N, C-alpha and C positions, 0 to 999 in steps of 0.2 A: 662410601662416596659410589655415585651410580658412575656407570662405566660411558665416557662419552664416544662421540664417532672418533674418526681420525681426524677431521679437519680440528676439532677441538683439542685434540690430545698436541698436534701440532701447533696451535696458537698458545698452549699451556707451555710446551716446550720452549716456544720463542719468547715466552714471558709478555705476553701481550694482553693475557686474561689470568684472573686470579683462579684459584683450585677452587674456592667456595661457589664463584660463579660460573663454571662448567659443569659442578655438580647440581646446581639449582636449575640450571637449564637441561641437563641431562633427565631430570626428574620430571621436569615439566612436558618434555618431549614423550618421556615414557607413559606419564598421564593421557595424554593427548592420543596415544597410539591404543592404549587399551580404552579410553573413551570413558572410564570410570572415575571421575573426579570424586572424592569423598563428598557426602551429601554435607551440607552446612546447617546449623540450626536451624537458621531462617527457612532453607528449603522444605528440612523437615516439617516444620512448624506449617508453612504455606502447604504442604500436602495433606497433613492431619486436617487442616482446616477445609480444605477442598473436599477431602472426604465424608467430613463431618456433614457439611453444607449439602451435598448429595445425598446423603442418607436421609436428612431431614426431608428434602423435598420428595424423595422417593415415599417416605412414611406418609407423608402429608398427601401425595395422589393416590397411596393405596386407602388412606382412610375416609378421603373424598368420596373414592369407588365404593368402598363398604357402606357408606353411609346411603349412596345413591341407590344401591341394591335394597338396602334396609327400607329405606322409604318407598320404594315401589312394591316390594313384600307388602309392605303394611297396607299402602293402597288397594292393593288386591283382596287383603284379607277385609278390609273395609267393604268393598264391593260385593265380594260373598257374602258377608253378614247381612248387608243390604238387602240383597236377593233373597237370602234365607227369609228375612223379618216379612218381607213386603211381597211376595210372590202372590200371584193369583191364584186360586185352585182351578184345575181345568176339569171341566165335566163336559161331557156329550160323547157323540158318537162319529162324528163328522170330523174328516180330516183337514186339518189345514196344511198346505204344503209350503215350504220355503227352501232357499238354497242357504247353505251353510257349510264352508270347508271344502267347497267344489262338489258337494254332494247335495240330492234333494233330501230333505229331512221333513217329517209330518208330525204333527200333534194333534191330538184329539180334542175338539172345540166344540161347543153348541154355537146357535146362530147369533146370540148375544155377544160371546166373545169374539166370534167372526168379524162381526159388525165393528167391535171396539178396535181388533186389531188392523182392520181396513183403513178405518177413519184417524188411526195414530193414537186412541186413547191407551192402547195396551201397546208393549213391546216384547219382543221376546228377546231372552239375555242368555247367553252360554256360561255353564258354572259346570266345573269338573265333569266335562262331557254330557251333562245333562241340558234340557231347554227349558227355561222357566218363563211364565207369561208376568209382565211387571207394569204397574201402572206409569203413566207420563212421567210423574214426581219423582218416583224411584228410580226411573231409568235416568233420568239427568244427573241424579246424584252419582250412579254406576258411571254413568259416561264421564264424568268429571275426574274421576277415580281411575279407571279403566275402560277406555273407550272399544277396545277388541272385545269387551264381553256381552255387547250390544250386537244382536245380529240381525233382526229385523226391527226396522223402525219406518214405518209409513207416514209418520208425522214430521219427519225432516221435510226442512225446505228444499225447493228444487234443484237449488244450486248445490245443496250438500249432498244429495241424492248421487251415487256412485255410478257412472255410466250413462248419465241424463242430461240433455242439453237442449236448448229453447226450440232449436229446428226439429229435433226428434217429435219433441211434444206437439209441435205444430201439425207435424204431418202424420201424427196418428192420431189427430182429434177428430178429422174425417171420419175416422171409422167407427161404426155403432159397434158397442159392445153389450151382447146379450145378458139380459137382466138374470138368466139362471147359470151363468157361467161360474161354475167351481172349480177353480184349479188345485 
């Protein structure tokens, strides 16, 4: 029998409560003080089910992230393959300068390639630290897979061009550009 408090002992001596009832109340009070009621089978099952559901959800999220990374890597590999297959051979001794990665880069091109670059028939793409010339159709396929690989595209619409606005275009239209300007 669990030892009760003095009031319970007095009530027991006076015959107002039974010994089994005093013991039961003393056990309940002891459990309440300790705060450790023995878990029931139902509590154990609920905790196990909750843990299982959390694990399933965590596994599902990890798998989705893994699939997303694998898909991105697959698209980058496809873009690299398109660039390798469709690149235009560079020729010429005139430098074509463009900005990429916060620096001015240059490619050696001839007059025909320069003209195609300026009118948007050719695009400059970056792959593994190299810059390659691509025809417009191949560049569109690369852009679908990884837009970050396209470095210079003069064939974009004015609203797609970064840093360009109609007000700027109207202002700069009043200035003449020399025919022999090569940048």
